[in-house]
PAZAPA-4460 file (N, C-alpha, C; in steps of 0.05 Angstrom, whole numbers, plus 32768, in hexadecimal, padded with zeros to 4 digits):
% residues 181
    n_x    n_y    n_z   ca_x   ca_y   ca_z    c_x    c_y    c_z   seq   type   mol
   8349   83C4   8979   8340   83CB   895C   8354   83C2   8948     1      M     A
   8348   83B5   8932   835C   83A7   8922   836E   83C1   8911     2      P     A
   8389   83B2   8910   839E   83C7   8904   839E   83B5   88E0     3      R     A
   839D   83C7   88CF   839E   83BF   88B7   83B1   83CE   88A5     4      H     A
   83BA   83C1   8893   83CD   83C9   8883   83BF   83CB   8867     5      L     A
   83C6   83E3   8856   83B8   83E8   883D   83D2   83F1   882B     6      A     A
   83CB   83E3   8816   83DF   83E7   87F8   83D1   83F4   87E6     7      F     A
   83D5   8405   87DF   83C7   8419   87C8   83D7   8412   87AF     8      L     A
   83C6   8410   8799   83D3   8406   877D   83D5   8421   876A     9      R     A
   83E5   8422   8762   83ED   843A   8750   83E8   8456   8752    10      A     A
   83F5   845D   8768   83F5   8478   8772   840F   8483   876E    11      I     A
   840C   84A4   876D   8430   84AF   876E   843F   84A1   8753    12      N     A
   8430   849E   873C   843B   8491   8725   8446   84A5   8716    13      L     A
   8434   84B4   8716   842D   84CA   86F9   8423   84E2   8703    14      G     A
   841E   84FA   86F8   8413   8513   8701   83F0   8510   8705    15      P     A
   83EC   84F6   86F8   83C9   84FD   86FC   83C0   84E6   871B    16      H     A
   83D2   84DB   8725   83CC   84CB   8735   83DA   84CE   8750    17      H     A
   83DB   84E6   8759   83ED   84ED   8773   83DA   84EC   878B    18      K     A
   83E3   84E5   87A0   83D9   84DC   87B8   83EB   84E7   87CA    19      V     A
   83EB   8502   87D8   8403   8508   87EB   83F5   84F9   8808    20      P     A
   8414   84E5   880A   840C   84DB   8828   83FE   84E9   883F    21      M     A
   840E   8504   8842   8408   850F   885B   83EE   8514   885A    22      A     A
   83E3   8521   8840   83C3   8528   8845   83B6   850A   8848    23      E     A
   83BC   84F6   8836   83AF   84DD   8840   83AB   84D5   8856    24      L     A
   83C0   84D9   8867   83C0   84D0   8881   83A9   84E3   8893    25      R     A
   83A8   84FC   888F   8395   850E   8893   837B   8505   888F    26      E     A
   8374   84FC   8876   835E   84FB   8870   8351   84E2   887A    27      R     A
   8368   84CD   887D   8358   84B0   888B   8353   84B2   88A8    28      L     A
   8366   84C7   88B5   8360   84C5   88D0   8342   84DD   88D0    29      A     A
   833A   84E8   88BF   8325   84FD   88C0   830C   84E5   88BC    30      D     A
   8313   84D0   88AC   8300   84B8   88A5   82FF   84A9   88BC    31      A     A
   830B   84AA   88CF   830A   849D   88ED   831A   8484   88EE    32      G     A
   832D   848A   88D9   8349   846F   88E2   8357   8482   88F1    33      F     A
   8367   8471   8902   8379   8473   8918   8397   8469   8910    34      T     A
   83A6   8477   8923   83C1   846A   891F   83C9   846B   8901    35      D     A
   83C4   847C   88F2   83CA   847E   88D3   83E5   8483   88D1    36      V     A
   83F9   846E   88C2   840F   8476   88B8   8412   846D   889E    37      A     A
   8426   8479   888F   842B   846E   8871   844A   846A   886C    38      T     A
   8456   845F   885D   8473   8455   885B   847C   845F   883B    39      H     A
   848A   846E   8833   8491   8476   881B   8479   8481   880E    40      I     A
   847C   8488   87F1   8465   8496   87E8   8455   8482   87D0    41      Q     A
   8457   8467   87D7   844C   8456   87C3   842F   844A   87CC    42      T     A
   842B   8452   87E4   8411   8450   87E7   840D   8437   8804    43      G     A
   8422   8430   880F   841F   8424   8826   8418   8430   8844    44      N     A
   83FF   8429   884F   83F1   8430   8865   83EE   841D   887B    45      I     A
   83F3   8427   8890   83EE   8417   88A7   83D8   842A   88BB    46      A     A
   83BB   841B   88C1   83AA   8425   88CE   8397   8417   88E3    47      L     A
   8391   841E   88F0   837B   8410   88FF   8361   841A   88FA    48      T     A
   834E   8409   8904   8330   8413   88FF   8321   83FE   890E    49      S     A
   830A   8407   8910   82EE   83F4   8923   82EA   83E8   8908    50      T     A
   82E9   83E5   88EF   82E4   83D1   88DA   82F4   83BC   88E0    51      M     A
   82E9   83A2   88E0   82F6   838E   88DF   82FB   837F   88C6    52      R     A
   82EA   8382   88B2   82F1   837C   8896   8301   8386   888A    53      S     A
   8313   837B   887F   8328   8387   886C   831D   8392   8858    54      Q     A
   8304   837C   8847   82F7   838B   8834   82E8   83A8   8836    55      A     A
   82E0   83A8   8851   82D4   83C5   8859   82E8   83DA   8859    56      K     A
   82FD   83D4   8864   830F   83E5   885F   831E   83ED   8849    57      V     A
   8320   83DB   883B   8326   83DF   881B   8315   83F5   880D    58      E     A
   82FB   83ED   8812   82E2   83FF   8803   82DE   8416   880D    59      A     A
   82EA   841F   882D   82E5   8431   8835   8300   8443   882A    60      A     A
   8319   843B   8828   8333   8449   881B   832A   844F   8803    61      I     A
   8321   843D   87F0   831A   8449   87D6   830C   845C   87D7    62      E     A
   82F1   845A   87DF   82DE   846B   87DF   82EA   848B   87E7    63      H     A
   82F8   848C   87FE   8303   84A6   8807   8319   84AC   87F1    64      L     A
   8327   849C   87E7   8339   84A7   87CA   832C   84AC   87B1    65      L     A
   8319   849B   87AF   8306   84A9   8798   82FB   84BE   8798    66      Q     A
   82EE   84CB   87B2   82E3   84DE   87BA   82F4   84FB   87BB    67      E     A
   830E   84F2   87CA   831C   8506   87C7   8330   850D   87AF    68      W     A
   833E   84F8   87A5   8350   84FC   878E   8341   84F7   8774    69      R     A
   8325   84EF   8772   8316   84ED   8755   8327   84D6   8746    70      G     A
   8331   84C7   874E   833C   84AA   873D   8338   8494   8753    71      F     A
   8335   8479   8749   8332   8467   8758   834E   8459   8756    72      E     A
   8355   8455   8773   8369   8444   8780   8363   8426   8788    73      V     A
   836A   8412   877F   8362   83FB   8786   8372   83F9   87A0    74      P     A
   8367   83EA   87B7   8379   83ED   87D2   8373   83D3   87DA    75      T     A
   8389   83C6   87E4   838F   83A9   87F3   839A   83AD   880B    76      I     A
   8387   83A4   881D   8389   83A3   8834   8398   8380   8843    77      V     A
   83A3   8385   8854   83B3   8369   8863   83B4   8375   887E    78      R     A
   83B4   8362   8890   83B5   8366   88AA   83D5   8366   88B0    79      S     A
   83E1   8370   88C6   83FD   836E   88CB   840C   834A   88C9    80      P     A
   83F8   8342   88DC   83FE   8323   88DE   83FF   8311   88BB    81      A     A
   83EE   831B   88AB   83F1   830D   8894   8406   831E   8883    82      E     A
   8415   8337   8882   842D   833A   887B   843F   832D   8885    83      L     A
   8443   8325   889E   845B   8314   88A8   845E   82FC   88A1    84      A     A
   8441   82EE   88A0   8441   82D5   8894   8450   82D5   8871    85      E     A
   8441   82E8   8866   8445   82E8   884A   8466   82E8   8849    86      L     A
   8473   82FE   8854   8491   8302   884F   849D   82EA   885C    87      L     A
   8494   82DD   886A   849F   82C1   8877   84A0   82A8   8865    88      A     A
   8488   82AC   8854   847D   829B   8840   8495   829F   8829    89      A     A
   849A   82BC   8820   84A7   82BF   8804   84C2   82BE   880C    90      V     A
   84CF   82C0   8823   84E5   82BB   8828   84F5   82A6   882F    91      E     A
   84DF   828F   8829   84E6   8273   882A   84E3   8267   8810    92      K     A
   84DD   8279   87FA   84DF   8271   87DE   84F7   8273   87DA    93      V     A
   8506   825C   87C9   8521   8264   87B9   8525   8278   87A8    94      P     A
   8534   8282   87A3   853A   8296   878C   8534   8289   8772    95      Q     A
   851A   8290   8762   8516   8281   8748   8521   8286   8734    96      L     A
   8534   829F   8735   8542   82A5   8719   855D   82AD   8726    97      V     A
   8570   82B7   8717   8589   82BE   8721   858C   82CC   8735    98      G     A
   859D   82CD   8748   85A6   82D7   8761   85A2   82F5   8763    99      E     A
   85A6   8303   874C   85A4   8320   8747   8587   8326   8746   100      G     A
   8571   8314   873C   8558   831D   8739   854A   832A   874D   101      A     A
   853D   833F   874B   852C   8353   8760   8518   8343   8763   102      R     A
   8509   8343   877A   84F4   8338   878A   84E0   8348   878E   103      R     A
   84C6   8345   8786   84A9   8357   8792   8499   8344   8796   104      Y     A
   8484   834F   87A6   8470   8347   87B0   8454   8357   87A6   105      V     A
   8444   8346   8798   842D   8352   8788   8415   834B   879C   106      A     A
   8409   835F   87AD   83F8   8359   87BF   83D4   8357   87AE   107      F     A
   83CD   8345   87B1   83BA   8340   879F   8395   8342   87AC   108      A     A
   838B   8357   879A   836C   8359   87AC   835D   8345   87B2   109      K     A
   835A   8332   879C   8349   831D   87A6   835D   82FF   87A0   110      A     A
   8353   82E9   87A4   835B   82D1   87A6   836A   82D1   8784   111      E     A
   8381   82BF   877F   8384   82BB   8769   837F   829E   8762   112      V     A
   836D   8295   874D   8367   827E   8748   8376   8269   8739   113      G     A
   836F   8254   873D   8383   8240   8731   8385   8244   8717   114      R     A
   837B   824B   8704   8383   824D   86E5   8393   8266   86E3   115      D     A
   838E   827C   86F8   839E   8293   86F4   83BA   828B   8701   116      A     A
   83B9   8278   8714   83CF   8272   8723   83EB   8263   870B   117      A     A
   83D7   8258   86FB   83E4   8243   86EA   83F6   8259   86D0   118      K     A
   83E3   826F   86C8   83EC   8282   86B6   8401   8292   86C1   119      A     A
   83FF   829D   86DA   8411   82A8   86E3   842F   82A0   86E5   120      L     A
   842D   8286   86EF   8447   8275   86ED   8458   826A   86D9   121      T     A
   8449   8273   86C0   844F   8261   86A1   8465   8273   8697   122      A     A
   8471   8283   86A8   848D   828D   869A   84A2   8288   86A3   123      Y     A
   84A4   826B   86A1   84C2   825B   86AC   84DA   825F   8698   124      E     A
   84D5   8269   867D   84E2   8269   866B   84F1   8284   8664   125      E     A
   84EC   829B   8675   84F2   82B4   8679   8501   82C0   868E   126      S     A
   8508   82D6   8691   851B   82DA   86A6   8508   82ED   86BC   127      P     A
   84F5   82E1   86BA   84DB   82ED   86D5   84CC   82D0   86DF   128      E     A
   84C4   82D6   86F9   84B8   82C0   8702   849D   82CC   8715   129      R     A
   848C   82BA   8717   847B   82C4   8727   8470   82AA   8736   130      C     A
   8468   82AC   8750   845A   829B   8761   8445   829D   8770   131      R     A
   8434   8296   8775   841B   8297   8785   8426   8291   87A0   132      V     A
   8426   82A0   87B8   842B   82A0   87CD   8415   82A6   87E1   133      V     A
   8408   8294   87EF   83EC   8298   87F8   83D7   82A6   87E4   134      G     A
   83CF   82BC   87EE   83BE   82CA   87D9   83CA   82E1   87C9   135      R     A
   83E3   82E2   87CD   83F6   82F9   87C0   840B   82E9   87AA   136      D     A
   841C   82F9   87A0   842D   82F0   878A   844A   82FF   8791   137      L     A
   8460   82E6   878E   8476   82F1   878E   8487   82EE   876E   138      L     A
   8491   82FF   876E   8498   8304   874E   84B9   830B   874E   139      L     A
   84CB   8306   8744   84E6   8304   873A   84E7   830E   871A   140      E     A
   84FA   8323   871C   8501   832F   8703   8525   8333   8702   141      Y     A
   852A   831A   86EA   854A   831D   86E7   854E   832C   86CF   142      D     A
   853E   8342   86CC   853F   8355   86B1   853C   836D   86B5   143      T     A
   8541   8382   86A8   853B   83A3   86A8   851A   83A6   86A7   144      T     A
   8511   83B7   86B4   84F5   83B8   86B8   84E8   83BC   869A   145      F     A
   84F9   83C7   868C   84EB   83CE   866E   84EE   83B7   865A   146      D     A
   84F6   83A1   8664   84EE   8384   8656   84DF   8370   8667   147      K     A
   84D2   837A   867F   84C1   836C   8692   84A7   8365   8684   148      V     A
   849B   834C   867E   8482   834A   8674   846E   8348   8689   149      R     A
   8472   833F   869E   8461   833B   86BA   845F   8356   86C5   150      L     A
   8454   8367   86B9   844D   8386   86BF   8435   8380   86CF   151      T     A
   8431   839B   86DE   841E   839D   86EC   8403   8395   86E5   152      G     A
   83FC   839D   86CB   83E8   839C   86BD   83E2   837B   86B3   153      A     A
   83F7   8376   86A6   83F5   835B   86A2   83F6   8346   86B6   154      R     A
   8401   8346   86CC   83FD   8340   86E5   83DB   833B   86F2   155      L     A
   83D4   8357   86EB   83B3   8357   86F2   83A5   8347   86DD   156      E     A
   83A6   8346   86C9   839A   8335   86B1   839D   831B   86B9   157      K     A
   83B3   830F   86BD   83B2   82F4   86C5   83A7   82EE   86DE   158      L     A
   83A9   82F6   86F8   839E   82FA   870A   8383   82F9   870F   159      A     A
   837C   8309   86FD   8359   830F   86FA   8355   8320   8715   160      G     A
   8369   8330   8723   8365   8343   8733   8377   8357   873E   161      T     A
   8370   8371   8741   8387   8383   8741   8399   837B   8758   162      P     A
   83B0   8385   8757   83C6   8383   875F   83DA   8399   8763   163      V     A
   83EA   8396   877B   8400   83B0   877A   8415   83A2   8782   164      T     A
   842D   83AA   8779   8448   839E   877F   845A   83B3   8790   165      M     A
   846A   83A1   87A0   847B   83AA   87AE   8496   839F   87B0   166      R     A
   84AB   83AE   87B0   84C1   83A2   87B3   84C7   8395   87C6   167      D     A
   84D2   837A   87CF   84D8   8368   87E2   84E7   837E   87F9   168      I     A
   84F5   8392   87F3   8505   839E   8808   84EE   83AE   881C   169      K     A
   84DD   83BC   880A   84C7   83CA   8816   84B1   83BD   8822   170      V     A
   84AC   83A1   8817   849A   838E   882B   84A8   8385   8845   171      V     A
   84C7   8381   8849   84D4   837A   885A   84D3   8394   8871   172      R     A
   84DA   83AC   8865   84D8   83C6   8873   84BC   83CC   8887   173      A     A
   849F   83C0   8871   848A   83C9   887D   8486   83AE   8891   174      L     A
   848B   839A   888D   848B   8387   88A3   8498   838A   88C0   175      D     A
   84B3   8396   88B6   84BE   839B   88D4   84B4   83B1   88E3   176      E     A
   84A9   83C8   88CF   849F   83E1   88DC   8483   83D8   88E7   177      K     A
   846D   83C9   88DB   8454   83C0   88E0   8446   83AD   88E5   178      W     A
   8458   8393   88E4   844E   837F   88EF   844D   8374   890A   179      S     A
   8460   8384   891A   8464   8383   893D   844F   8397   8944   180      S     A
   8443   83A9   8937   842E   83BD   8942   8410   83AE   8949   181      T     A
***
């Protein structure tokens, strides 16, 4: 059975979008997923399913969350191999802005089109950068978050698809923890 990695967007950020990870693991197991594991509270899930299609796994998790929590949670699924390939590709990209810049990966629900990629990479004169890497995005911020213009909402508007961001340190930890399983 295929192993899937699911990334939930915009949970546990405020009082109205809480998703307790322990309960989520139980609910996913009750829904037929096996070997369910989570990493930190930001919606990183590893699970096994008889479903081969990532789109079907995304839809099943989204439906479960909508029914259980009462709000929409865009879900983005990758295979462990895809996560490892993405991280390897990201690590090859030279630092785009200052050495102290923070790096993030934004997992994209759908392919980022050519025009969207052009719009996303148009921030060359700012302390933030975005590069399309495969079907996801590499972001670098050499500024404080209160000054960032490429926020999640702006990224989604430019990309034309839901995205969910993870610090590169979290992506490395997930790769180490789940890509070899």
